[in-house]
C-alpha positions in Angstrom: 3.9 3.1 -17.3 4.6 0.1 -15.0 1.6 -2.1 -14.1 0.6 -3.7 -10.7 -1.5 -6.6 -10.1 -2.4 -7.2 -6.4 -4.5 -10.0 -4.9 -8.3 -9.3 -5.2 -7.5 -6.4 -7.8 -7.4 -6.3 -11.4 -4.0 -5.0 -13.0 -3.6 -1.4 -13.0 -1.2 1.2 -14.3 1.1 2.9 -11.7 0.7 6.5 -12.7 2.5 7.9 -9.4 4.5 6.5 -6.5 4.1 7.0 -2.9 7.0 9.0 -1.1 5.2 9.4 2.5 2.4 8.3 4.6 0.4 11.2 3.4 1.2 10.1 -0.2 0.1 6.6 0.3 -3.4 7.7 1.8 -3.9 10.2 -1.2 -2.9 7.7 -3.8 -5.1 4.9 -2.3 -7.9 7.3 -2.2 -7.4 8.4 -5.9 -6.4 5.1 -7.4 -7.5 2.3 -5.1 -3.9 1.2 -4.4 -0.7 3.0 -3.8 2.9 1.6 -4.1 6.2 3.3 -2.7 10.0 1.6 -2.4 13.1 2.7 -0.6 16.6 1.2 -0.4 15.3 -1.4 2.0 12.1 -2.4 0.6 8.8 -1.7 -0.6 5.1 -1.3 0.5 2.1 -1.8 -1.3 -1.4 -0.7 -0.1 -4.9 -1.5 -1.9 -8.4 -2.0 -1.5 -9.7 -5.4 -2.7 -12.8 -6.1 -4.6 -14.8 -6.2 -1.8 -13.5 -3.0 -0.5 -11.0 -4.4 2.3 -7.6 -2.4 3.0 -4.8 -4.5 2.5 -1.3 -3.7 3.2 2.1 -5.6 2.5 5.8 -4.8 2.9 8.9 -6.3 1.5 11.9 -6.4 3.5 13.5 -9.8 3.9 10.1 -11.3 4.2 6.5 -10.3 3.4 4.5 -8.9 6.2 0.7 -8.8 5.0 -2.1 -7.5 6.8 -5.6 -7.3 6.1 -7.7 -4.6 8.2 -10.8 -6.0 10.1 -12.0 -2.4 9.7 -12.3 -0.3 6.6 -10.6 2.5 8.6 -8.0 4.8 6.8 -6.9 5.4 10.3 -5.9 2.0 10.8 -4.0 1.9 7.7 -2.3 5.2 8.4 -0.9 3.9 11.8 0.2 0.7 10.2 2.0 2.9 7.5 3.7 5.1 10.2 5.3 2.0 11.8 6.5 0.1 8.5 7.1 2.9 6.0 10.0 4.3 7.8 11.7 0.9 7.9 12.1 0.4 4.0 13.8 3.9 3.6 
């Protein structure tokens, strides 16, 4: 299994890749992180050691957001904008 190491998170094995917005949320709740990719880029979402939600997307540049709230709804809205852009 591949592993992933994100800022503020210890290295973990990737058991499953996200293929939808709901998949990202489900994996985040289950594993504390989620990753997915398409033909045009990739997205990682995770909780850091303090429980803050972070998200980054790779296209031609990296966009990283740290959400001021611990709301999954804010992350869900972010994913709705950026996830289609990497497919």
